C-alpha positions in Angstrom: 4.4 9.5 -8.8 3.6 5.9 -7.9 6.8 4.7 -9.5 8.8 7.1 -7.4 7.1 6.0 -4.2 7.9 2.4 -4.9 11.6 3.3 -5.0 11.6 4.7 -1.5 13.0 2.7 1.4 10.5 1.6 4.1 11.8 4.3 6.4 11.4 7.0 3.7 7.9 5.7 3.0 7.0 5.9 6.7 8.4 9.5 7.0 6.5 10.6 4.0 3.3 9.0 5.3 3.7 10.8 8.7 4.3 14.2 6.9 1.2 13.8 4.8 -0.9 12.6 7.8 0.2 15.6 9.9 -0.5 18.0 7.0 -4.0 16.6 6.4 -4.8 16.7 10.1 -3.6 20.3 10.3 -6.0 21.1 7.4 -8.9 19.6 9.3 -9.2 16.4 7.3 -10.1 13.1 8.9 -7.4 10.5 8.4 -7.4 6.8 9.5 -5.3 5.8 12.5 -1.7 5.0 11.6 -0.7 1.3 11.4 1.1 0.1 14.5 4.2 -2.1 14.2 4.2 -5.1 16.5 7.3 -6.4 18.3 7.6 -9.2 15.7 7.8 -6.7 12.9 4.3 -7.3 11.5 1.9 -4.4 11.0 -1.7 -4.0 12.0 -3.9 -3.6 9.0 -5.9 -0.4 8.6 -9.6 -0.4 9.2 -11.5 -1.5 6.0 -14.8 0.3 6.9 -15.8 2.6 4.2 -16.9 6.2 5.0 -19.5 8.2 3.1 -18.1 11.0 1.1 
C-alpha cells in the first residue's frame, strides 16, 4: 500500500488524507489538526507531542 501511496500526485494525496480524516472523525476518533499550507508553499509541520494510547 505504501508503494501505491508514493505514486499519487500531491493533490491525490491531499484528497485521500482529507477523506480518511473525515471518516475517522465521523467514527469518533481523535485526529491531529491538518497541516496548513502557507502563501509561499511551505507547510506547517504537525504537532510532535505523543499521546497516551
